[in-house]
C-alpha positions in Angstrom: -26.4 14.4 48.5 -24.2 14.1 45.5 -25.1 14.7 41.8 -24.9 12.1 39.1 -21.4 10.8 38.3 -20.4 11.7 34.8 -19.6 8.7 32.6 -16.0 8.6 31.4 -15.6 8.5 27.6 -12.1 7.1 26.9 -12.1 8.5 23.4 -12.9 12.0 24.6 -9.4 12.1 26.3 -7.6 11.1 23.1 -6.8 13.3 20.1 -9.1 13.0 17.1 -7.2 11.3 14.3 -8.0 11.4 10.5 -6.4 9.2 7.8 -6.8 11.2 4.6 -5.7 10.3 1.0 -6.1 11.8 -2.4 -8.6 9.1 -3.5 -9.9 5.7 -2.3 -9.3 3.5 -5.3 -8.3 0.0 -4.5 -4.6 -0.2 -3.8 -1.8 -0.2 -1.3 -2.1 3.2 0.3 -5.9 3.2 0.8 -5.7 -0.3 2.2 -2.9 0.7 4.6 -4.8 3.8 5.7 -8.0 1.8 6.2 -6.1 -0.8 8.3 -4.4 1.9 10.4 -7.7 3.6 11.0 -9.1 0.4 12.4 -5.9 -0.2 14.5 -6.1 3.3 16.0 -9.8 2.8 16.8 -9.0 -0.4 18.7 -6.5 1.6 20.8 -9.3 4.1 21.7 -8.8 6.9 19.3 -11.8 8.7 17.6 -10.9 8.1 14.0 -12.1 9.3 10.5 -11.1 7.7 7.2 -11.3 10.2 4.3 -10.3 11.0 0.8 -10.4 14.1 -1.4 -12.7 12.3 -3.8 -13.8 8.8 -4.8 -12.4 6.8 -7.7 -14.2 7.6 -11.0 -14.6 4.3 -12.8 -14.1 1.6 -10.1 -15.2 0.6 -6.6 -13.4 2.1 -3.7 -11.0 0.1 -1.5 -13.2 -1.7 1.1 -12.9 0.0 4.4 -11.8 -2.0 7.4 -14.0 -2.4 10.4 -16.8 0.0 10.9 -15.2 3.0 9.1 -16.9 4.2 6.0 -15.1 6.6 3.5 -15.8 10.3 3.9 -15.2 12.5 0.9 -14.3 16.1 0.6 -15.9 16.2 -2.9 -18.1 13.8 -4.9 -15.7 13.8 -7.9 -12.2 14.7 -9.0 -11.8 18.3 -10.2 -11.6 18.5 -14.0 -9.7 21.8 -14.3 -7.6 24.3 -12.2 -10.7 26.3 -11.1 -12.0 23.0 -9.7 -8.8 22.6 -7.9 -9.3 25.9 -6.1 -12.8 24.8 -5.2 -11.4 21.5 -3.8 -9.0 23.4 -1.6 -11.8 25.6 -0.2 -14.0 22.5 0.4 -11.1 20.8 2.1 -10.6 23.6 4.6 -14.4 23.5 5.4 -14.3 19.7 5.6 -11.4 19.7 8.1 -13.0 22.5 10.2 -16.2 20.4 10.5 -14.5 17.2 11.5 -11.8 19.1 13.6 -9.1 16.4 13.7 -6.1 17.0 16.0 -3.8 14.9 13.8 -4.1 14.2 10.1 -2.1 11.4 8.4 -2.0 12.1 4.7 -1.1 9.8 1.8 -0.7 10.2 -2.0 0.7 13.3 -3.7 -2.4 15.7 -3.9 -3.3 15.1 -0.3 0.3 15.4 0.8 0.4 18.8 -0.9 -3.0 20.3 0.0 -3.6 19.2 3.6 -0.5 21.0 5.0 -1.7 24.2 3.3 -5.2 23.7 4.6 -3.9 23.1 8.1 -2.8 26.7 8.2 -6.5 27.7 8.4 -7.2 25.2 11.3 -6.7 25.6 15.0 -3.1 25.9 16.1 -3.1 22.5 17.8 -3.6 20.7 14.4 -0.7 18.5 13.3 -0.1 16.9 9.9 1.9 13.7 9.2 2.7 13.4 5.5 3.6 10.0 4.0 5.2 8.8 0.9 4.3 5.4 -0.5 6.3 5.6 -3.7 9.6 7.2 -4.6 9.0 11.0 -5.0 10.8 11.0 -8.4 7.8 9.2 -9.8 5.6 12.3 -9.0 5.0 15.0 -11.6 7.8 17.6 -11.4 5.5 20.6 -10.4 3.8 18.5 -7.7 7.2 17.2 -6.4 8.5 20.8 -6.2 5.4 22.1 -4.4 5.3 19.3 -1.9 9.0 19.9 -1.1 7.9 23.3 0.2 4.6 22.4 1.9 6.4 19.6 3.8 8.3 22.3 5.6 5.2 24.2 6.8 5.0 24.5 10.6 1.9 22.2 11.0 3.8 19.3 9.5 5.2 17.4 12.4 6.6 14.3 10.6 7.1 12.9 7.1 6.9 9.1 6.7 8.4 6.9 4.0 7.2 3.3 3.8 10.7 1.9 2.9 14.3 2.9 3.1 14.3 3.2 -0.7 11.4 5.6 -0.7 13.2 7.6 2.1 16.4 7.8 -0.1 14.3 9.5 -2.8 14.0 12.5 -0.3 17.8 12.9 0.0 17.7 16.0 -2.2 15.2 17.8 0.0 16.2 20.7 2.3 17.7 20.0 5.7 14.5 21.3 7.4 12.4 18.8 5.4 14.7 15.8 6.0 14.8 16.5 9.7 11.2 15.5 9.9 11.5 12.2 8.0 11.4 8.6 9.3 10.7 5.2 7.8 7.8 3.0 8.9 7.4 -0.2 7.0 4.0 -1.5 6.0 2.3 -4.6 7.4 -1.0 -6.5 7.6 -3.8 -6.3 10.2 -4.4 -9.2 12.6 -7.5 -10.5 10.9 -5.6 -10.8 7.6 -2.6 -12.3 9.3 -4.8 -15.0 10.8 -6.4 -15.8 7.5 -3.0 -16.0 5.9 -1.8 -18.4 8.6 -4.8 -20.6 7.7 -4.0 -20.4 4.0 -0.3 -21.2 4.7 -1.3 -24.4 6.6 -3.7 -25.5 3.9 -1.1 -24.8 1.2 1.4 -27.3 2.7 -0.7 -30.2 1.4 -1.4 -28.6 -1.9 -0.3 -30.4 -5.1 1.8 -28.4 -7.6 -0.5 -26.8 -10.3 2.0 -24.7 -12.2 -0.1 -21.6 -11.5 1.3 -18.1 -11.5 -0.6 -15.2 -9.9 -0.1 -11.4 -10.2 -2.2 -9.4 -7.7 -2.6 -5.6 -8.1 -3.7 -2.8 -10.3 -3.3 -3.3 -14.1 -1.3 -0.1 -14.7 2.0 0.9 -16.1 3.7 0.9 -12.7 3.1 -2.8 -12.4 4.9 -3.6 -15.6 2.4 -6.5 -16.4 3.4 -6.8 -20.1 6.7 -8.3 -19.1 4.8 -11.1 -17.4 3.1 -12.0 -20.7 6.4 -11.8 -22.6 7.9 -14.2 -20.0 5.0 -16.5 -19.9 5.4 -17.0 -23.7 8.8 -18.6 -22.9 7.6 -20.8 -20.0 6.4 -24.4 -20.6 3.2 -25.7 -19.1 2.1 -22.8 -16.9 -0.8 -20.5 -16.6 -1.1 -16.9 -15.3 -3.9 -15.2 -13.4 -4.3 -11.5 -13.0 -6.3 -10.4 -9.9 -7.1 -6.7 -10.3 -8.3 -4.1 -12.7 -6.8 -1.0 -14.3 -6.2 1.1 -17.5 -3.8 -1.4 -19.0 -6.3 -4.3 -19.1 -7.3 -3.8 -22.8 -3.6 -3.7 -23.9 -2.8 -6.8 -21.9 -5.8 -8.7 -23.3 -4.6 -7.8 -26.8 -1.1 -9.0 -26.0 -2.5 -12.4 -24.9 -3.9 -12.9 -28.3 -0.8 -11.6 -30.1 1.5 -13.9 -28.1 -0.7 -17.0 -28.6 -1.5 -17.2 -24.9 -5.3 -17.7 -25.1 -6.3 -20.3 -22.6 -3.2 -19.7 -20.4 -4.1 -16.3 -19.0 -7.1 -15.3 -16.9 -8.3 -11.8 -15.9 -10.4 -12.1 -12.8 -10.9 -8.4 -12.1 -11.2 -6.8 -8.7 -12.0 -9.3 -6.0 -12.8 -9.0 -2.3 -9.7 -9.2 0.0 -10.5 -12.8 1.1 -11.1 -13.9 -2.5 -7.9 -12.3 -3.7 -5.9 -14.0 -0.9 -7.5 -17.4 -1.7 -6.5 -17.0 -5.3 -3.0 -16.0 -4.3 -2.6 -19.1 -2.1 -3.3 -21.2 -5.2 -0.2 -19.9 -6.9 3.1 -21.7 -7.3 5.0 -18.5 -7.8 4.3 -14.9 -6.8 5.3 -12.4 -9.5 5.7 -8.6 -9.1 8.0 -7.0 -11.8 6.9 -3.4 -10.8 8.8 -0.4 -12.1 8.4 1.2 -8.7 6.8 0.3 -5.4 6.8 1.7 -1.8 6.5 -1.4 0.3 4.2 -3.9 -1.4 1.3 -5.4 0.7 0.8 -8.1 -1.9 4.4 -9.1 -1.4 4.0 -9.3 2.3 0.8 -11.4 1.9 2.6 -13.9 -0.4 5.5 -14.2 2.0 3.2 -15.0 4.9 1.5 -17.7 2.8 4.9 -19.1 1.9 4.9 -18.6 -1.9 8.3 -18.2 -3.7 8.8 -14.5 -4.5 10.0 -13.1 -7.9 10.3 -9.3 -8.0 12.0 -6.6 -10.1 15.4 -5.2 -9.3 14.2 -1.7 -8.3 15.5 -0.6 -4.9 12.2 -0.8 -3.0 11.6 -4.3 -4.2 15.1 -5.5 -3.4 14.5 -4.0 0.1 11.1 -5.7 0.3 12.5 -9.2 -0.2 15.5 -8.6 2.2 15.0 -10.0 5.7 16.0 -8.3 8.9 19.2 -10.3 8.9 20.2 -8.9 5.5 19.6 -12.2 3.7 17.7 -12.2 0.4 14.3 -13.9 0.7 13.1 -13.5 -2.9 14.4 -13.8 -6.4 15.3 -10.5 -8.1 15.4 -10.1 -11.9 15.7 -7.1 -14.2 12.5 -5.2 -14.5 12.7 -5.4 -18.4 14.3 -8.8 -18.7 11.7 -11.3 -19.7 14.3 -13.9 -20.6 15.7 -13.9 -17.0 12.2 -13.8 -15.6 11.1 -16.8 -17.7 14.1 -18.7 -16.6 13.5 -18.2 -12.9 9.8 -19.1 -13.3 10.7 -22.3 -15.2 13.3 -23.4 -12.6 10.9 -22.8 -9.7 8.2 -24.9 -11.5 10.6 -27.7 -12.5 13.1 -27.9 -9.6 11.4 -29.0 -6.3 14.5 -28.4 -4.2 14.9 -24.9 -5.6 11.2 -24.2 -5.0 11.4 -25.5 -1.4 14.4 -23.3 -0.7 12.7 -20.1 -1.8 9.4 -21.1 -0.2 11.2 -21.3 3.2 13.0 -18.0 2.6 9.6 -16.4 1.9 8.1 -17.8 5.1 11.0 -16.4 7.1 10.4 -13.0 5.6 6.7 -13.1 6.4 7.3 -14.0 10.0 9.3 -10.8 10.5 6.5 -8.4 9.6 4.0 -7.5 12.4 1.0 -5.1 12.3 1.2 -4.0 16.0 4.7 -2.7 15.4 3.5 -0.6 12.5 0.5 0.8 14.5 2.8 1.7 17.4 5.2 3.5 15.1 2.4 5.7 13.7 0.9 6.2 17.2 4.3 7.5 18.3 3.7 10.4 15.9 0.6 11.5 17.8 1.4 14.4 20.2 2.7 12.8 23.4 0.2 14.7 25.6 -2.7 13.0 24.0 -1.5 9.4 23.7 -2.0 7.7 27.0 -4.7 9.7 28.7 
């Protein structure tokens, strides 16, 4: 007589994985981490999605799939003593959830988690990631992270573009030996929705609509869009997103005489934002810095002509695998050149068709499963295929 056969739990044989950021405010890194958490869960990993604290004055990035945000603390520390308390709470949080592998994103998490991991079981590994060039970080934070990235529990350091990776060239040989580049992409459900929007868009009449999607903050350089729009004939601009620069931008609209030509639609659901993006004749992103923009990938998959700034990560972002340029590049502070490109795209059908086709080719080259596989390869080999 035999006893009951134990049920096999496929997740029990896999390492516990946590995707942890500084905060969960709507934006590229939280969205990517949420998508990767869902992708790892589909591959059978027990996954947690976490942040040190929630955003203060806005809704968090909607989590993908069934993963809700977990928080180390209910709010951001307001002083150095609060930072000490945050570190103590982080160690306790990680001990409770006991992840085997922690993928971190955004500067504070990239700094604190490798330190906290020294108080966790020896098996714990940390994968740090950079989503913007490190020279955009505050100098003390940049110097500290250059040291914590060399701690023994840090097994890899990811940059989301070659341009971001080059910003690490001044780091020590021990730090640089752990680096690699993994480009961003979009999850299958979003890719499918974008394919639907792209098909619908082919029969869409020209509307002379411009759309900028993203946080209204200094990094995004939104004021240059308004200065350019003032030089463009018969076009309107829609901002999809919120952020600290919104009051300044609204004031600029009035100062430049653009009332009635600019809309501020605030934060929208992912589907709503994509639907609005698909109604655009031109995608505009004159950012002062980026890592590897998700909005740019979305626009390329829909087949919208791309106009971006000349910062290295943006130039890389609109360059296809064959080395050909798939988007128009203008100076980040050159509203005259930006206006001229917008006007030509709106007025010249052949020019617009050419850049539309180039954008589509770029979009076809980006696949989510390749991104998930690259991150999965950073999980200790003994735990991957069991």
